[in-house]
N, CA, C and O atoms as a DFTB+ gen file, in Angstrom:
628 C
 N C O
     1  1     -11.170     -10.581     -16.062
     2  2      -9.890     -11.318     -14.872
     3  2      -8.995     -10.633     -14.304
     4  3      -8.238      -9.992     -15.033
     5  1      -8.774     -10.554     -12.441
     6  2      -8.328      -9.334     -12.136
     7  2      -7.114     -10.781     -11.452
     8  3      -7.567     -11.735     -10.819
     9  1      -5.503     -10.604     -11.792
    10  2      -4.756     -11.128     -11.424
    11  2      -3.743     -10.380     -10.231
    12  3      -3.069      -9.359     -10.362
    13  1      -3.869     -11.146      -9.193
    14  2      -2.537      -9.782      -8.015
    15  2      -1.484     -11.281      -8.257
    16  3      -1.661     -12.497      -8.329
    17  1      -0.225     -10.222      -8.327
    18  2       0.952     -11.109      -7.683
    19  2       2.217     -10.111      -7.696
    20  3       1.795      -8.957      -7.771
    21  1       3.431     -10.152      -7.656
    22  2       4.490      -9.769      -6.600
    23  2       5.019      -9.214      -7.910
    24  3       5.196      -9.958      -8.875
    25  1       5.281      -7.870      -7.955
    26  2       5.864      -7.271      -8.975
    27  2       7.401      -7.815      -8.853
    28  3       8.029      -8.196      -7.866
    29  1       7.773      -7.705     -10.251
    30  2       9.328      -8.185     -10.876
    31  2       9.864      -7.747     -11.580
    32  3       9.328      -6.936     -12.336
    33  1      11.022      -8.026     -11.670
    34  2      12.823      -7.537     -12.864
    35  2      11.925      -7.125     -13.721
    36  3      11.865      -5.922     -13.976
    37  1      11.031      -8.063     -14.348
    38  2      10.845      -8.144     -15.531
    39  2       9.651      -6.856     -16.305
    40  3       9.674      -6.426     -17.458
    41  1       8.497      -6.433     -14.945
    42  2       7.112      -5.757     -15.137
    43  2       7.584      -4.032     -15.644
    44  3       8.024      -3.072     -15.012
    45  1       7.408      -4.143     -16.357
    46  2       7.390      -2.332     -16.665
    47  2       6.581      -1.388     -15.666
    48  3       5.357      -1.401     -15.536
    49  1       7.646      -0.415     -14.854
    50  2       7.560       0.268     -13.995
    51  2       6.722       1.510     -14.585
    52  3       6.663       2.442     -13.783
    53  1       6.209       1.680     -15.533
    54  2       5.780       3.149     -15.656
    55  2       4.064       3.481     -15.449
    56  3       3.495       4.562     -15.297
    57  1       3.539       2.139     -15.511
    58  2       2.046       2.314     -15.170
    59  2       1.923       2.543     -13.649
    60  3       0.983       3.224     -13.239
    61  1       2.890       1.972     -12.722
    62  2       2.667       1.468     -11.474
    63  2       3.497       3.328     -10.806
    64  3       3.324       4.127      -9.887
    65  1       4.367       3.156     -12.000
    66  2       4.964       4.937     -11.174
    67  2       3.909       6.009     -11.581
    68  3       4.223       7.154     -11.255
    69  1       2.689       5.861     -12.246
    70  2       1.885       6.663     -12.386
    71  2       0.413       6.708     -11.440
    72  3      -0.551       7.395     -11.102
    73  1       1.276       5.035     -11.289
    74  2      -0.219       5.092      -9.847
    75  2      -0.136       5.542      -8.546
    76  3      -0.957       5.971      -7.734
    77  1       1.438       5.275      -8.542
    78  2       1.938       6.101      -7.427
    79  2       1.698       7.553      -7.411
    80  3       0.977       8.182      -6.637
    81  1       2.427       7.994      -8.406
    82  2       1.801       9.529      -8.001
    83  2       0.783      10.355      -7.975
    84  3       0.758      11.532      -7.614
    85  1      -0.609       9.240      -8.638
    86  2      -2.047       9.333      -8.449
    87  2      -2.052       9.410      -6.794
    88  3      -2.592      10.287      -6.119
    89  1      -1.270       8.200      -6.290
    90  2      -1.550       7.805      -5.087
    91  2      -1.156       8.987      -3.836
    92  3      -1.857       9.308      -2.876
    93  1       0.025       9.426      -4.166
    94  2       0.469      10.959      -3.717
    95  2      -0.377      12.015      -3.411
    96  3      -0.607      12.679      -2.400
    97  1      -0.912      11.984      -4.931
    98  2      -1.306      13.507      -5.206
    99  2      -3.435      13.318      -4.195
   100  3      -4.162      14.068      -3.543
   101  1      -3.484      12.158      -4.608
   102  2      -4.812      11.681      -4.053
   103  2      -4.526      12.173      -1.696
   104  3      -5.188      12.848      -0.908
   105  1      -3.679      11.630      -1.607
   106  2      -2.893      12.070       0.229
   107  2      -2.914      13.311       0.136
   108  3      -3.606      14.044       0.844
   109  1      -2.071      13.715      -0.849
   110  2      -2.161      15.562      -0.602
   111  2      -3.050      16.454      -0.418
   112  3      -3.127      17.471       0.271
   113  1      -4.250      15.485      -1.730
   114  2      -5.462      16.371      -1.417
   115  2      -6.268      16.073       0.052
   116  3      -7.106      16.952       0.251
   117  1      -6.212      14.907       1.277
   118  2      -6.470      15.176       2.044
   119  2      -5.344      15.994       3.149
   120  3      -6.037      16.987       3.370
   121  1      -4.828      16.084       3.484
   122  2      -3.840      17.401       4.258
   123  2      -2.420      17.464       2.841
   124  3      -1.543      16.738       2.373
   125  1      -3.065      19.012       2.644
   126  2      -1.651      19.271       1.296
   127  2      -0.319      19.738       2.534
   128  3       0.680      20.188       1.973
   129  1      -0.224      19.673       4.078
   130  2       1.129      19.611       4.304
   131  2       1.999      18.218       4.730
   132  3       3.050      18.220       5.371
   133  1       1.298      17.053       4.217
   134  2       1.379      16.073       4.690
   135  2       2.627      15.678       3.114
   136  3       3.671      15.069       3.349
   137  1       2.313      16.087       1.782
   138  2       3.747      15.418       1.237
   139  2       3.985      16.675       0.587
   140  3       3.167      17.592       0.667
   141  1       5.184      16.779      -0.124
   142  2       5.590      17.697      -1.094
   143  2       6.221      16.719      -2.254
   144  3       7.379      16.344      -2.436
   145  1       4.660      16.381      -3.166
   146  2       5.480      16.159      -4.103
   147  2       5.864      16.981      -5.372
   148  3       5.337      16.552      -6.398
   149  1       6.280      17.544      -5.449
   150  2       7.244      18.466      -6.222
   151  2       8.671      17.922      -6.151
   152  3       9.381      17.868      -7.155
   153  1       9.030      17.566      -5.076
   154  2      10.587      17.219      -5.054
   155  2      10.569      15.452      -5.225
   156  3      11.556      14.717      -5.219
   157  1       9.262      15.092      -5.361
   158  2       9.149      13.646      -5.793
   159  2      10.057      13.279      -7.167
   160  3       9.614      13.813      -8.183
   161  1      11.255      12.453      -7.350
   162  2      11.462      12.476      -8.753
   163  2      10.727      10.901      -9.022
   164  3       9.976      10.421      -8.173
   165  1      10.914      10.487      -9.766
   166  2      10.430       9.443     -10.599
   167  2      11.598       8.331     -10.550
   168  3      11.180       7.188     -10.735
   169  1      13.226       8.480     -10.297
   170  2      14.168       7.330      -9.718
   171  2      13.622       7.587      -8.275
   172  3      13.548       6.419      -7.895
   173  1      13.245       8.245      -7.352
   174  2      13.094       7.910      -5.987
   175  2      12.075       7.112      -5.462
   176  3      12.084       6.559      -4.363
   177  1      10.730       7.068      -6.757
   178  2       9.887       6.238      -6.473
   179  2      10.208       5.116      -7.090
   180  3      10.124       4.166      -6.312
   181  1      10.599       4.763      -8.349
   182  2      11.233       3.541      -9.132
   183  2      12.577       2.835      -8.389
   184  3      13.014       1.747      -8.766
   185  1      13.176       3.619      -7.263
   186  2      14.263       2.613      -6.476
   187  2      13.400       2.617      -5.609
   188  3      13.596       1.493      -5.147
   189  1      12.160       3.242      -4.728
   190  2      11.710       2.574      -3.907
   191  2      10.505       1.140      -4.631
   192  3      10.028       0.297      -3.871
   193  1      10.383       1.141      -5.269
   194  2       9.769      -0.281      -6.036
   195  2      10.676      -1.402      -6.273
   196  3      10.484      -2.580      -5.972
   197  1      12.132      -0.655      -7.106
   198  2      13.568      -2.022      -7.152
   199  2      13.591      -2.544      -5.647
   200  3      13.323      -3.736      -5.499
   201  1      13.833      -1.914      -4.701
   202  2      14.239      -2.029      -3.416
   203  2      13.030      -3.408      -3.290
   204  3      13.412      -4.574      -3.187
   205  1      11.805      -3.080      -3.316
   206  2      10.974      -3.989      -2.876
   207  2      11.025      -5.526      -3.797
   208  3      10.527      -6.589      -3.425
   209  1      11.563      -5.345      -4.721
   210  2      11.480      -6.536      -5.111
   211  2      12.915      -7.701      -5.201
   212  3      13.015      -8.849      -5.634
   213  1      13.707      -6.928      -4.686
   214  2      15.074      -7.303      -3.865
   215  2      14.908      -7.855      -2.372
   216  3      15.280      -8.977      -2.028
   217  1      14.335      -6.975      -1.581
   218  2      14.473      -7.136       0.029
   219  2      13.693      -8.546       0.603
   220  3      12.620      -9.054       0.277
   221  1      14.391      -8.814       1.281
   222  2      14.044      -9.980       2.300
   223  2      12.175     -10.026       2.808
   224  3      11.337     -10.918       2.939
   225  1      12.196      -8.593       2.962
   226  2      11.463      -8.009       4.132
   227  2       9.633      -7.034       3.569
   228  3       8.590      -6.703       4.133
   229  1      10.217      -6.952       2.210
   230  2       8.929      -6.148       1.943
   231  2       8.601      -6.663       0.261
   232  3       9.480      -7.189      -0.423
   233  1       7.421      -6.450      -0.163
   234  2       7.051      -6.820      -1.281
   235  2       6.615      -5.637      -2.254
   236  3       6.623      -4.563      -1.652
   237  1       6.264      -5.542      -3.488
   238  2       4.975      -5.033      -4.236
   239  2       4.061      -5.647      -4.899
   240  3       4.139      -6.157      -6.016
   241  1       3.015      -5.575      -4.041
   242  2       1.708      -6.543      -5.426
   243  2       1.503      -5.142      -6.188
   244  3       1.466      -3.966      -5.828
   245  1       1.335      -6.121      -7.942
   246  2       0.408      -5.644      -8.412
   247  2      -0.617      -6.085      -8.801
   248  3      -0.517      -7.305      -8.664
   249  1      -1.954      -5.749      -9.379
   250  2      -3.365      -6.156      -9.662
   251  2      -3.840      -5.536     -10.998
   252  3      -4.449      -4.481     -11.179
   253  1      -3.490      -6.278     -11.712
   254  2      -3.582      -6.831     -12.801
   255  2      -5.098      -7.176     -13.857
   256  3      -5.415      -8.324     -14.170
   257  1      -5.688      -6.240     -14.178
   258  2      -6.824      -6.622     -14.858
   259  2      -7.135      -6.106     -16.186
   260  3      -7.334      -4.942     -16.535
   261  1      -7.143      -7.792     -17.239
   262  2      -7.153      -8.290     -18.009
   263  2      -5.425      -7.406     -18.884
   264  3      -5.367      -6.981     -20.038
   265  1      -4.465      -7.397     -18.003
   266  2      -2.992      -7.640     -18.167
   267  2      -2.652      -6.013     -18.030
   268  3      -1.478      -5.642     -18.050
   269  1      -3.902      -4.933     -17.869
   270  2      -3.277      -3.462     -17.515
   271  2      -3.241      -3.328     -16.048
   272  3      -4.126      -3.715     -15.284
   273  1      -2.286      -2.824     -15.765
   274  2      -2.118      -2.374     -14.250
   275  2      -3.532      -1.854     -13.674
   276  3      -3.921      -0.995     -14.466
   277  1      -4.265      -1.977     -12.852
   278  2      -4.957      -1.455     -12.454
   279  2      -4.645      -1.035     -10.886
   280  3      -5.451      -0.335     -10.273
   281  1      -3.488      -1.484     -10.307
   282  2      -3.342      -1.480      -8.404
   283  2      -2.388      -2.203      -8.034
   284  3      -2.124      -3.338      -8.430
   285  1      -1.638      -1.338      -6.980
   286  2      -1.142      -2.169      -6.710
   287  2      -1.037      -1.852      -4.705
   288  3      -1.971      -1.151      -4.316
   289  1      -0.206      -2.226      -3.760
   290  2       0.110      -2.148      -2.960
   291  2       1.748      -2.325      -2.222
   292  3       2.482      -3.104      -2.830
   293  1       2.195      -1.816      -1.272
   294  2       3.475      -2.056      -0.848
   295  2       3.388      -2.359       0.265
   296  3       2.763      -1.478       0.856
   297  1       3.790      -3.454       1.166
   298  2       4.042      -4.373       1.814
   299  2       4.891      -4.700       2.308
   300  3       5.591      -5.361       1.540
   301  1       5.563      -4.558       3.903
   302  2       6.663      -4.389       4.506
   303  2       6.446      -5.271       5.958
   304  3       5.599      -4.886       6.764
   305  1       7.088      -6.208       6.165
   306  2       7.214      -6.779       7.711
   307  2       8.572      -6.628       8.369
   308  3       9.736      -6.973       8.162
   309  1       7.735      -5.819       9.429
   310  2       9.326      -4.792      10.609
   311  2       9.508      -6.137      11.975
   312  3       8.750      -7.103      11.879
   313  1      10.430      -6.101      13.063
   314  2      10.438      -6.368      13.795
   315  2      10.069      -5.264      14.839
   316  3      10.497      -4.149      14.540
   317  1       9.483      -5.334      15.804
   318  2       9.379      -4.719      17.253
   319  2      10.164      -4.751      18.260
   320  3      10.732      -5.720      18.764
   321  1      10.188      -3.387      18.618
   322  2      11.091      -3.672      19.915
   323  2      10.377      -4.383      21.006
   324  3       9.166      -4.603      21.018
   325  1      11.546      -4.846      22.253
   326  2      11.711      -5.451      22.676
   327  2      10.116      -5.220      23.592
   328  3       9.423      -6.196      23.305
   329  1       9.407      -4.359      24.482
   330  2       8.061      -4.058      24.735
   331  2       7.187      -4.321      24.662
   332  3       6.341      -4.378      25.555
   333  1       7.033      -4.726      22.894
   334  2       5.694      -5.578      22.181
   335  2       5.403      -6.719      22.700
   336  3       6.246      -7.609      22.817
   337  1       3.917      -6.863      23.155
   338  2       3.741      -8.123      22.960
   339  2       4.365      -8.730      21.492
   340  3       5.405      -9.377      21.370
   341  1       3.515      -8.367      20.525
   342  2       3.731      -8.521      18.491
   343  2       5.105      -8.457      18.927
   344  3       5.643      -7.766      19.792
   345  1       5.515      -9.258      18.204
   346  2       7.222      -9.642      17.898
   347  2       7.651      -8.786      16.210
   348  3       8.539      -7.992      15.900
   349  1       6.763      -9.297      15.599
   350  2       7.003      -9.188      14.006
   351  2       5.346      -8.531      13.927
   352  3       4.303      -8.758      14.539
   353  1       5.813      -7.494      12.688
   354  2       4.458      -7.280      12.093
   355  2       4.848      -6.723      11.029
   356  3       6.005      -6.353      10.833
   357  1       3.524      -6.567       9.915
   358  2       3.009      -6.400       8.500
   359  2       2.727      -4.928       8.686
   360  3       2.014      -4.434       9.560
   361  1       3.354      -4.339       7.790
   362  2       2.444      -3.413       7.546
   363  2       2.332      -2.500       5.825
   364  3       3.317      -2.194       5.153
   365  1       0.879      -2.226       5.446
   366  2       0.890      -2.039       4.251
   367  2       0.797      -0.386       4.413
   368  3       0.013       0.305       5.063
   369  1       1.994      -0.012       3.498
   370  2       1.978       1.721       3.463
   371  2       1.347       2.390       2.172
   372  3       1.192       3.608       2.091
   373  1       0.932       1.345       0.994
   374  2       0.392       2.364       0.127
   375  2      -0.344       1.197      -0.383
   376  3       0.054       0.032      -0.398
   377  1      -1.360       1.615      -0.760
   378  2      -2.553       0.604      -1.659
   379  2      -3.188       1.658      -2.282
   380  3      -3.583       2.649      -1.668
   381  1      -3.334       1.456      -3.743
   382  2      -3.833       2.661      -4.675
   383  2      -4.369       1.795      -5.748
   384  3      -3.580       0.987      -6.237
   385  1      -5.696       1.834      -6.235
   386  2      -6.082       1.276      -7.287
   387  2      -6.553       2.462      -8.422
   388  3      -7.022       3.496      -7.945
   389  1      -6.465       2.372      -9.651
   390  2      -6.687       3.188      -9.997
   391  2      -7.596       3.894     -10.132
   392  3      -8.590       3.331      -9.674
   393  1      -7.875       5.069     -10.608
   394  2      -9.632       5.728     -11.155
   395  2     -10.940       4.654     -11.739
   396  3     -12.010       4.460     -11.161
   397  1     -10.644       4.256     -12.594
   398  2     -11.092       3.662     -13.828
   399  2     -11.173       2.118     -13.142
   400  3     -11.855       1.292     -13.748
   401  1     -10.743       1.856     -12.351
   402  2     -10.649       0.287     -11.955
   403  2     -11.059       0.461     -10.297
   404  3     -10.281      -0.103      -9.527
   405  1     -12.101       1.121      -9.742
   406  2     -12.269       1.474      -8.645
   407  2     -13.422       0.705      -8.540
   408  3     -13.849       0.504      -9.678
   409  1     -14.397      -0.021      -7.363
   410  2     -15.781      -0.524      -7.201
   411  2     -15.575      -1.847      -7.829
   412  3     -16.642      -2.461      -7.837
   413  1     -14.337      -2.703      -8.506
   414  2     -14.521      -4.332      -9.101
   415  2     -13.923      -4.736      -8.385
   416  3     -13.115      -5.363      -9.070
   417  1     -13.482      -4.976      -6.730
   418  2     -13.300      -5.454      -6.083
   419  2     -11.818      -5.998      -6.103
   420  3     -11.411      -7.136      -5.868
   421  1     -11.080      -4.769      -6.479
   422  2      -9.591      -4.905      -6.740
   423  2      -8.573      -4.466      -5.615
   424  3      -7.510      -5.067      -5.464
   425  1      -9.020      -3.174      -4.673
   426  2      -8.386      -3.429      -3.602
   427  2      -8.683      -4.603      -2.660
   428  3      -7.817      -4.920      -1.845
   429  1     -10.040      -5.382      -2.719
   430  2      -9.987      -6.893      -1.969
   431  2      -9.504      -7.561      -2.264
   432  3      -9.160      -8.455      -1.490
   433  1      -9.067      -7.571      -3.924
   434  2      -8.129      -8.424      -3.797
   435  2      -6.905      -8.498      -3.752
   436  3      -6.130      -9.454      -3.741
   437  1      -6.775      -7.408      -3.725
   438  2      -4.767      -6.996      -3.242
   439  2      -4.767      -7.517      -1.898
   440  3      -4.067      -8.520      -1.753
   441  1      -5.492      -7.009      -0.679
   442  2      -5.633      -7.205       0.395
   443  2      -5.913      -8.441       0.826
   444  3      -5.411      -8.933       1.836
   445  1      -6.843      -9.083      -0.019
   446  2      -6.967     -11.163      -0.130
   447  2      -5.414     -11.358       0.287
   448  3      -4.947     -11.514       1.415
   449  1      -4.724     -11.300      -1.025
   450  2      -2.783     -11.531      -1.633
   451  2      -2.062     -10.951      -0.352
   452  3      -1.327     -11.730       0.256
   453  1      -2.206      -9.601       0.139
   454  2      -1.022      -8.861       1.397
   455  2      -1.787     -10.134       2.603
   456  3      -0.985     -10.553       3.437
   457  1      -2.709     -10.499       2.657
   458  2      -2.689     -11.274       4.028
   459  2      -2.138     -12.737       3.884
   460  3      -1.777     -13.450       4.820
   461  1      -2.134     -13.126       2.289
   462  2      -1.710     -14.633       2.328
   463  2      -0.165     -14.118       2.293
   464  3       0.469     -14.755       3.134
   465  1       0.529     -13.324       1.709
   466  2       1.969     -13.063       2.242
   467  2       2.220     -12.765       3.665
   468  3       3.400     -12.730       4.016
   469  1       1.602     -12.618       4.253
   470  2       1.205     -11.861       5.900
   471  2       1.617     -13.241       6.354
   472  3       2.617     -13.448       7.040
   473  1       1.023     -13.905       6.050
   474  2       0.284     -15.506       6.691
   475  2       2.058     -15.936       6.705
   476  3       3.004     -15.949       7.492
   477  1       1.739     -16.266       5.239
   478  2       3.433     -17.110       4.752
   479  2       4.610     -16.758       5.620
   480  3       5.531     -17.575       5.611
   481  1       4.819     -15.046       6.813
   482  2       5.851     -14.985       6.527
   483  2       6.003     -15.205       8.026
   484  3       7.065     -15.045       8.627
   485  1       4.913     -15.566       8.551
   486  2       4.592     -15.766      10.013
   487  2       3.871     -14.676      11.074
   488  3       3.850     -14.633      12.304
   489  1       3.394     -13.970      10.216
   490  2       3.131     -12.344      10.763
   491  2       1.754     -12.602      11.115
   492  3       1.140     -13.157      10.204
   493  1       1.027     -12.351      12.240
   494  2      -0.187     -12.524      12.842
   495  2      -0.972     -11.030      12.762
   496  3      -2.176     -10.843      12.586
   497  1      -0.077     -10.187      12.919
   498  2      -0.846      -9.141      12.805
   499  2      -0.536      -8.057      11.507
   500  3       0.422      -8.332      10.785
   501  1      -1.319      -6.863      11.218
   502  2      -0.202      -6.248      10.072
   503  2      -1.462      -4.390      10.274
   504  3      -2.676      -4.274      10.443
   505  1      -0.455      -3.444      10.149
   506  2      -1.341      -2.276      10.262
   507  2      -1.204      -1.809       9.134
   508  3      -0.531      -2.255       8.205
   509  1      -2.169      -0.417       9.208
   510  2      -2.088       0.171       7.846
   511  2      -2.574       1.756       7.786
   512  3      -3.517       1.940       8.556
   513  1      -2.304       2.546       7.309
   514  2      -2.159       3.807       7.651
   515  2      -3.278       4.346       6.467
   516  3      -3.146       3.681       5.440
   517  1      -4.364       5.410       6.363
   518  2      -5.124       6.447       5.368
   519  2      -5.085       7.466       6.232
   520  3      -4.442       7.293       7.267
   521  1      -5.599       8.448       6.057
   522  2      -6.247       9.823       5.517
   523  2      -7.505       9.730       6.911
   524  3      -7.490       8.506       7.043
   525  1      -8.120      10.029       7.550
   526  2      -9.277      10.453       8.213
   527  2     -10.119      11.117       7.246
   528  3     -11.302      11.283       7.544
   529  1      -9.769      11.443       6.347
   530  2     -10.776      12.416       5.865
   531  2     -11.048      11.399       4.301
   532  3     -11.717      11.735       3.323
   533  1     -10.269      10.089       4.512
   534  2     -10.612       9.326       2.833
   535  2     -11.579       8.096       3.313
   536  3     -11.266       6.921       3.120
   537  1     -12.762       8.489       3.946
   538  2     -13.640       7.658       4.060
   539  2     -14.402       6.688       2.945
   540  3     -15.415       6.000       3.075
   541  1     -13.726       6.849       2.056
   542  2     -14.195       5.544       0.807
   543  2     -13.494       4.231       0.926
   544  3     -13.903       3.110       0.623
   545  1     -11.960       4.735       1.607
   546  2     -11.094       4.042       1.905
   547  2     -11.330       3.764       3.484
   548  3     -10.995       2.615       3.770
   549  1     -11.666       4.278       4.243
   550  2     -12.094       4.124       5.523
   551  2     -13.798       2.570       5.472
   552  3     -13.631       1.452       5.958
   553  1     -14.489       2.793       5.129
   554  2     -15.423       1.790       4.856
   555  2     -14.940       0.982       3.966
   556  3     -15.811       0.130       3.792
   557  1     -13.793       0.701       3.115
   558  2     -13.905      -0.318       2.995
   559  2     -12.927      -1.314       3.584
   560  3     -12.926      -2.543       3.515
   561  1     -12.061      -0.443       4.205
   562  2     -11.544      -1.523       5.721
   563  2     -11.756      -2.377       6.254
   564  3     -11.283      -3.514       6.269
   565  1     -12.952      -1.609       7.050
   566  2     -13.986      -1.703       7.931
   567  2     -14.349      -3.049       7.628
   568  3     -14.097      -4.046       8.304
   569  1     -15.132      -2.963       6.250
   570  2     -15.973      -4.159       5.522
   571  2     -15.141      -5.292       5.753
   572  3     -15.513      -6.325       6.309
   573  1     -13.919      -5.046       5.273
   574  2     -12.519      -5.950       5.327
   575  2     -12.383      -6.569       6.786
   576  3     -11.885      -7.676       6.994
   577  1     -12.883      -5.726       7.774
   578  2     -12.685      -6.739       8.917
   579  2     -11.594      -5.634      10.000
   580  3     -11.853      -5.507      11.197
   581  1     -10.776      -5.144       9.549
   582  2      -9.854      -4.158      10.006
   583  2     -10.472      -3.277      11.329
   584  3     -11.629      -2.914      11.116
   585  1     -10.191      -3.061      12.017
   586  2     -10.551      -2.357      13.479
   587  2      -9.585      -1.153      13.571
   588  3      -8.366      -1.187      13.399
   589  1     -10.322      -0.128      13.863
   590  2      -8.564       1.453      14.271
   591  2      -8.176       1.427      15.361
   592  3      -8.930       1.836      16.244
   593  1      -7.220       1.072      15.608
   594  2      -5.823       1.280      16.643
   595  2      -5.553       2.369      17.388
   596  3      -5.460       2.298      18.613
   597  1      -5.388       3.575      16.657
   598  2      -5.241       4.819      17.168
   599  2      -5.144       5.236      16.122
   600  3      -5.050       4.735      15.001
   601  1      -5.182       6.782      16.738
   602  2      -5.353       8.218      15.242
   603  2      -4.474       9.093      16.163
   604  3      -4.453       9.444      17.342
   605  1      -3.746       9.272      15.011
   606  2      -2.461      10.268      14.667
   607  2      -3.343      11.665      15.074
   608  3      -4.558      11.828      14.964
   609  1      -2.549      12.402      15.468
   610  2      -3.277      13.822      15.632
   611  2      -1.718      14.636      15.291
   612  3      -0.579      14.398      15.693
   613  1      -2.398      15.924      14.156
   614  2      -1.241      16.220      14.178
   615  2      -0.825      18.165      14.053
   616  3      -1.222      18.766      13.055
   617  1      -0.304      18.664      14.778
   618  2      -0.694      19.834      15.757
   619  2       0.730      20.945      14.742
   620  3       1.800      20.562      14.268
   621  1       0.249      22.005      14.745
   622  2       1.076      22.875      13.933
   623  2       1.439      24.465      14.853
   624  3       0.910      25.029      15.811
   625  1       2.389      24.704      14.132
   626  2       3.477      25.536      15.060
   627  2       3.647      26.667      14.267
   628  3       4.410      27.564      14.624
């Protein structure tokens, strides 16, 4: 059984930290110049998760499969500049499901809970970024009804 809930102070961060490192490693594989994970310390990552527990505008969702951490997502809500029609927007900055737990509907459950969270916060739209080479993720997001918003280009000098 899959349970998706908010990360809490009493949760053991070690399995989430390991998943986060896997996330950065996989993302870096899509573009080696994007992350420099050698400089990323455990305390940097743990600090971000702890901030999400206490913040009013962000949350970390964790997915548990029979009590074990199977995945997570980092969500935030931000105010848009005044020239935007949409004044408040949700963002998902990370979604990771452990390799052993993939293709079991866990990412879908996390996304469902993310949408519930955003709705409760009065958010009508949210954005989500992924690497253009991450075709498996893109297929999932399209299956879930997300549509492409824009393409970012990276220039190298």
